N, C-alpha and C positions, 0 to 999 in steps of 0.2 A: 721802249722803243729803240733806248741805249742800247739796253742788254740783247734786243735782238727778239723780243717776247711780244710779237704784235698782237697775238690773243690776249694776252693779259692787258697790256696796253688798252685795248680797243675798250675790256671791262673795265677797268681802271678809270677810262675817259667817259665813258656811260654813267659811271657813277657819280662822276664829278661834275656833269651836267644833269641828275637830279637835284644834287644842292644847289648849283648855280647853270640855270639852263640858258644865259646868255653870255659865260665866260668864253671869251674869246680864244682864250690858250687852248681851252679843251676842246671848242671846235674845230681849230684851223689842224690841230694834232690831229682828231677823229676824221676828220677829211684825211688829209695824209696817209692816216692808216687805211684809210679805203679804195684809196687811190693804189695802193702799194698792192694790196690785194686783187687788183683787176675790177673793182666796183666802182667805175667810173662815176656812172649817174647818182650815188649814194652820194659820194665826195663829192660832184659837183653842187649838189642839194644842200648839204651842209654847209659848203662855201657863201652859195647863195643866203641859206640860213642866218651864218655866221655875220652878214653885211648889211643884212634887213635888221636884225635882232640885237648885235653888240655895239655897245657905245666905241670900243677901240677894235679900228678897220684896218690899219695898217699893215700887219702881217698877211691880215685874211686877203686882202689886196693884191699884195706881194703875189703871195702863193697861190692863190686863184689864176693870174695874170700865168705864172709857172706853167699851171696844172693847164691853164688853154694852151699856150704854145705848144706842149707836148705833145696836146689831142690834133695841134696843126689847124685851132681856129684862130689862127692870126688877127681876123676879124674883129671879132669878142675879146682874143687877147690886145688889140690896140685899143678898144673902149675903157677895159679894165684900166691898162695903163693909163690913159688921160686922166679917168679917178682918182689913180695913185697920182701922177703928177699935180692935179689939184687937191689934194688930201693936206689939209691943215691939222698941223701936231705944234705943241708949243715948247715939246722937249726934244732937245737937237741929238740926243743918244739915240733916237728913234731913226732918226736919217742917218746916222753914224754905222747903227746896226747894219741896215740896210745895202750901206756902201758898204761894208766890209765883205757881207754878202754877194754882192754882186762883184766884187774883186776877186772872192773865192771864186766863185762861176766864170771867171773871162771878161766881164760886162764890164770894160773899164771905162766905158763914155757914160754908162748908166750911174756906176758908183761915183764918179766926181761931182754928176748931175744931186747925187744924194748927200755927198760931202757938201757939196755948195750951200742945199739947205741946209743943213745943220747950221755953216757959217750964218745965213742969211738972220738966223733965230739968236744966235751965240757965237759972235766972232773971237771969243778967247779959247774956245773949246780945241785946245792943242790937239786932238785925236783926229779934230776933223780937216784940220790943215796936214797932219802927216796923212788920214786918207786920199785929199787931193792931192800931195807930194808923189804917192804911189801910183796913181790916175794915170797922173803924166810922164812919171816915170814910163810906164808901160804902154802909154801914147805915145811914148819918143822925144815927149819934150822937156828933154833934160834942164832947160836953163827955168821954168814954169816950176818943176819940181823941184829944183834948188830954192827956189821963193818961197815956195809951199812949205820947204822944211825950216827955212828961216824965219818965218811965221809962225810955224809949231814951237820951234827951239825958244823962241820968243814970249808965248805964251804960256808954257809950259812950267812950273813952280818945282818940280822937282829934278833933282842933280841928275838921276839916272836915265831921266826921260830927255834935258838938255845934252848930256854925253851922247845918248844914243843919235840924238837929230845933228849934234855936231859932226861926228863919225861919219854918219852919211852924206851930210851936206861935204864932208872933207871928201869924198868918195866918188862924190859927183863930179867936186872940182878938178880932182887928180886926174881924172879917167874922161874928163871931157879935150 
């Protein structure tokens, strides 16, 4: 997929599902390949299959929601968004990953919710505090961004991260 050879990707993903038919990564990527090629009915069936059969549903839920939004099926997308909002995982980095993905798509409030979910599980994860800071900054809440950066710095143990967070704190302070 990265090499933009979707035909090869399709066959490799199909083959991977022969070995593990409930692999959420393969199901998710195969659904995305089908959507890319305009085979939307098949893509949706794959999302539904993955949500039914796979143990790990977080990325399937997120991508299915995006798929439904692109199809302008907002009522269905909201149902999936509600499932996503109530989804339970003990891995804070699952939420950090979703938050970063939302930030990359300009969905700053959604990203902030995901980062906050990560912090409920693990308040010491500096990446989640940094994500909150970025979200707050994009939402125009500079003081909240600065507070989140201070928490990120406080919870980081690597000098390079502490230095990065301090530079960003200084930039926010100097530009206030």
